[in-house]
C-alpha positions, 0 to 999 in steps of 0.5 A, spaced: 528 450 486 527 455 481 520 458 483 519 466 484 523 469 489 519 476 492 525 480 497 519 482 502 522 488 504 524 490 497 517 489 495 514 493 501 518 499 499 517 499 492 509 499 493 508 504 498 513 510 494 508 508 488 502 510 493 505 516 496 508 517 487 499 517 485 496 520 491 501 526 490 501 527 482 493 527 484 494 532 490 491 527 495 493 525 502 487 520 504 484 514 501 477 512 503 478 504 504 471 499 505 474 494 509 470 487 508 474 483 512 478 480 507 486 479 506 486 485 500 482 490 504 487 488 510 493 489 506 492 495 503 490 498 509 497 496 511 500 499 506 497 506 506 499 506 514 505 504 511 505 509 506 504 515 512 497 516 508 490 517 512 484 513 512 477 514 512 
């Protein structure tokens, strides 16, 4: 099968590195997260914690 293949560990590291870079560039250490109970807010919270960011 010639479908899309993503290595989950590499993708996770890239997303965390992106978040760290963007927050550092803006001088921020916290993210305000509105949790709706949906999968997108849960995933964003997961990546923020993996990137060692504070959530409010």
